[in-house]
C-alpha positions as CSV (number, residue, x, y, z in Angstrom):
1,X,82.7,128.9,112.3
2,X,85.4,131.3,113.3
3,X,87.6,132.6,110.4
4,X,90.6,132.0,112.6
5,X,91.8,128.4,112.6
6,X,95.0,128.9,114.7
7,X,93.4,130.5,117.8
8,X,94.2,127.5,119.9
9,X,97.7,126.8,118.6
10,X,100.5,127.8,120.9
11,X,103.1,130.3,119.7
12,X,103.5,131.6,116.2
13,X,101.9,129.2,113.7
14,X,100.6,129.3,110.1
15,X,98.4,127.1,107.9
16,X,97.0,126.7,104.4
17,X,93.8,124.9,103.5
18,X,93.4,124.0,99.8
19,X,90.8,122.3,97.6
20,X,91.0,120.7,94.1
21,X,88.3,122.3,91.9
22,X,88.0,121.6,88.2
23,X,91.6,120.5,88.0
24,X,92.9,123.6,89.8
25,X,94.0,123.8,93.4
26,X,92.4,126.8,95.1
27,X,93.3,128.2,98.5
28,X,90.3,128.0,100.8
29,X,92.0,129.6,103.8
30,X,95.4,130.7,104.9
31,X,96.6,132.2,108.2
32,X,99.8,133.3,109.8
33,X,103.2,134.1,108.2
34,X,103.4,131.8,105.3
35,X,106.9,132.7,104.3
36,X,108.9,132.1,107.5
37,X,111.1,129.0,107.2
38,X,110.5,126.5,109.9
39,X,111.5,122.8,110.5
40,X,109.2,120.1,109.2
41,X,110.7,117.2,111.1
42,X,109.0,114.0,109.9
43,X,106.8,115.8,107.4
44,X,110.0,115.7,105.4
45,X,109.1,112.0,104.7
46,X,106.2,113.3,102.4
47,X,108.8,114.9,100.2
48,X,111.0,111.8,100.3
49,X,108.0,109.6,99.3
50,X,107.4,111.8,96.2
51,X,111.0,111.8,95.2
52,X,111.2,108.0,95.4
53,X,108.1,107.9,93.3
54,X,109.9,109.8,90.6
55,X,112.7,107.2,90.7
56,X,110.2,104.5,90.2
57,X,108.4,106.2,87.4
58,X,111.8,106.8,85.7
59,X,112.6,103.0,86.0
60,X,115.7,103.9,88.1
61,X,114.5,101.9,91.1
62,X,111.6,99.6,92.1
63,X,109.6,99.3,95.3
64,X,110.3,95.5,95.4
65,X,114.0,96.1,95.1
66,X,115.9,94.5,98.0
67,X,117.9,97.2,99.7
68,X,117.8,96.4,103.4
69,X,118.7,93.7,105.9
70,X,117.0,90.3,105.9
71,X,115.6,90.8,102.4
72,X,113.8,94.1,103.2
73,X,112.7,95.9,100.1
74,X,112.4,99.6,99.4
75,X,108.6,99.3,100.1
76,X,109.4,97.7,103.5
77,X,111.7,100.5,104.5
78,X,109.3,103.3,103.4
79,X,106.3,101.7,105.1
80,X,108.0,101.0,108.4
81,X,107.7,97.3,108.0
82,X,111.3,96.4,107.5
83,X,111.8,95.4,111.1
84,X,114.4,98.0,111.7
85,X,114.2,100.0,115.0
86,X,113.5,103.7,115.4
87,X,117.2,104.5,115.3
88,X,120.5,102.6,114.7
89,X,121.2,100.0,117.4
90,X,117.6,99.5,118.5
91,X,115.8,96.1,118.4
92,X,115.4,94.6,115.0
93,X,112.3,92.4,114.2
94,X,111.6,90.1,111.3
95,X,110.6,91.8,108.0
96,X,106.9,92.3,107.8
97,X,106.3,91.3,111.4
98,X,105.1,94.6,112.8
99,X,104.8,98.3,111.9
100,X,107.9,99.6,113.7
101,X,108.3,103.4,113.0
102,X,111.8,103.7,111.8
103,X,113.8,106.9,111.0
104,X,116.8,104.8,110.1
105,X,114.7,102.8,107.7
106,X,113.9,106.0,105.7
107,X,117.5,107.1,105.7
108,X,118.6,103.7,104.4
109,X,116.0,103.8,101.6
110,X,117.4,107.2,100.5
111,X,120.9,105.9,100.8
112,X,120.1,103.0,98.6
113,X,118.9,105.4,95.9
114,X,121.5,108.1,96.0
115,X,124.6,106.1,97.0
116,X,127.5,108.5,97.6
117,X,125.6,111.5,96.2
118,X,124.0,114.2,98.3
119,X,120.5,113.4,99.6
120,X,119.9,117.2,99.9
121,X,120.7,117.7,96.2
122,X,118.6,114.7,95.2
123,X,115.6,116.0,97.1
124,X,116.1,119.5,95.7
125,X,116.3,118.2,92.1
126,X,113.5,115.6,92.4
127,X,111.0,117.7,94.4
128,X,111.9,121.2,95.6
129,X,113.0,122.7,92.3
130,X,110.5,120.7,90.3
131,X,107.6,122.1,92.4
132,X,108.9,125.6,92.8
133,X,109.6,125.1,96.6
134,X,112.4,127.7,96.6
135,X,112.6,128.2,100.4
136,X,112.8,124.5,101.1
137,X,116.0,122.5,101.8
138,X,117.2,119.3,103.4
139,X,119.7,120.2,106.1
140,X,120.5,116.8,107.5
141,X,118.8,113.4,107.5
142,X,116.2,112.6,104.9
143,X,113.9,111.2,107.6
144,X,113.5,114.4,109.5
145,X,115.6,117.4,108.6
146,X,113.5,119.3,106.0
147,X,113.0,123.0,106.4
148,X,110.8,125.3,104.4
149,X,108.0,127.8,104.5
150,X,104.3,127.0,105.0
151,X,103.7,128.3,101.5
152,X,106.2,125.7,100.2
153,X,104.5,123.0,102.2
154,X,101.2,124.0,100.5
155,X,102.9,123.4,97.1
156,X,103.9,119.9,98.3
157,X,100.2,119.3,99.3
158,X,99.1,120.6,95.9
159,X,101.4,118.1,94.2
160,X,99.9,115.2,96.2
161,X,96.4,116.4,95.3
162,X,97.1,116.8,91.6
163,X,99.7,114.0,91.2
164,X,102.4,116.5,90.1
165,X,105.7,114.8,89.4
166,X,104.5,111.2,89.5
167,X,102.1,109.0,87.6
168,X,98.6,108.4,88.9
169,X,99.5,104.7,89.3
170,X,102.6,105.5,91.4
171,X,100.8,108.0,93.6
172,X,98.1,105.4,94.1
173,X,100.6,102.8,95.2
174,X,102.3,105.3,97.5
175,X,99.1,106.1,99.4
176,X,97.7,102.6,99.5
177,X,98.4,100.7,102.8
178,X,101.3,98.3,102.5
179,X,100.8,95.1,104.5
180,X,97.6,96.7,105.8
181,X,97.0,94.2,108.6
182,X,100.2,95.0,110.5
183,X,99.8,96.5,114.0
184,X,102.0,99.3,115.2
185,X,102.5,102.5,117.1
186,X,102.0,106.0,115.8
187,X,104.5,108.1,117.9
188,X,102.7,110.3,120.3
189,X,99.3,108.7,119.7
190,X,99.7,105.1,120.8
191,X,99.2,101.5,119.4
192,X,96.8,100.7,116.7
193,X,95.8,97.3,115.2
194,X,95.8,97.6,112.3
195,X,98.2,100.5,111.8
196,X,98.0,101.2,108.0
197,X,100.9,103.0,106.3
198,X,101.7,103.7,102.7
199,X,105.1,104.0,101.1
200,X,106.0,107.0,103.1
201,X,102.7,108.6,104.1
202,X,100.6,107.4,107.1
203,X,97.1,106.3,106.0
204,X,94.3,107.0,108.5
205,X,92.4,103.7,108.2
206,X,90.2,103.3,111.3
207,X,92.6,105.1,113.7
208,X,91.1,107.7,116.0
209,X,93.9,110.2,116.3
210,X,95.4,113.4,114.8
211,X,93.5,113.0,111.5
212,X,90.2,113.5,113.2
213,X,87.1,112.6,111.2
214,X,88.9,112.6,107.8
215,X,87.9,109.6,105.7
216,X,89.8,106.3,106.0
217,X,91.8,106.8,102.8
218,X,93.2,110.1,104.0
219,X,97.0,110.3,104.3
220,X,99.8,112.5,105.4
221,X,102.3,113.0,108.2
222,X,103.1,115.1,111.2
223,X,106.4,115.9,112.7
224,X,108.0,116.5,116.1
225,X,108.4,120.2,115.0
226,X,104.6,120.5,115.2
227,X,104.2,120.6,111.5
228,X,101.6,118.6,109.6
229,X,100.4,117.7,106.1
230,X,97.1,115.9,105.5
231,X,95.4,115.0,102.2
232,X,92.2,113.3,101.0
233,X,92.1,112.6,97.3
234,X,88.4,111.6,97.1
235,X,87.3,114.9,98.6
236,X,90.1,116.8,96.9
237,X,91.2,118.7,100.1
238,X,94.4,119.2,102.0
239,X,95.8,121.2,104.9
240,X,99.4,122.0,105.9
241,X,100.6,123.8,109.1
242,X,103.8,124.8,110.7
243,X,104.6,126.2,114.1
244,X,107.4,127.4,116.4
245,X,106.2,125.1,119.2
246,X,107.4,121.4,119.1
247,X,104.9,118.6,119.1
248,X,103.6,117.7,122.6
249,X,100.5,117.1,124.7
250,X,99.0,120.3,123.2
251,X,99.0,118.7,119.7
252,X,97.7,115.3,120.9
253,X,94.7,117.1,122.5
254,X,94.1,119.7,119.8
255,X,94.7,118.1,116.4
256,X,91.9,115.5,116.3
257,X,89.2,118.2,116.6
258,X,91.3,120.8,114.7
259,X,91.7,118.7,111.6
260,X,88.0,117.8,111.7
261,X,87.3,121.6,111.8
262,X,89.6,122.1,108.9
263,X,87.8,119.5,106.9
264,X,84.4,121.1,107.6
265,X,85.7,124.4,106.4
266,X,87.3,122.9,103.2
267,X,84.1,121.1,102.3
268,X,81.7,124.0,103.1
């Protein structure tokens, strides 16, 4: 296997592959400029999911708390099962009817938690400062406007692997499919039935898409910026990547085989 993982990625890109070994997360491979700050787009939702988990562990909020329209709970909003459309003003369905990917749903979940306070300061306090992610910041909407280095994104992946910041029970709840039988669409990859999703992270399940041959319990997120974060707790491995080239047909074609190649490297 070539030592270079990014040889087929367009433009300047960087990645980090890590593995949990005897309680410590070790770096298996890294490539590219790990310190340049790039947009994460929807990978930001992985930081938001961890921050909400902190709120739950501190008994400040609960996943079954009703915070959305038509009785939608925090769990519905985070798992894209609230019925809200992709953005404001788009078609609204019944709660729990279908997995409708919703940026506005994530924003509403955060708004229900922070109220009139700053989402950027909330995410900084709950996640970025706590994990030492010093280049990272939220520059707009909680659903999609996180920025940071690939090195920082690797710290976020490490937190998911080790359970940093949240209890094991809360992490397990976050990465367990919520309403697992729902069908839905993964943007860019099409419709899946079922389309499992946790409370923020996408869960692979039986989907054949960007997560390649990673096991069904694998979870993570990708963004329209071309960034991704993918974790498997049973195998104790994770990968993160950022790029200067937005998500497009190149990623749809490349990522299924690329993430499989990463897993092979991590387990070798």
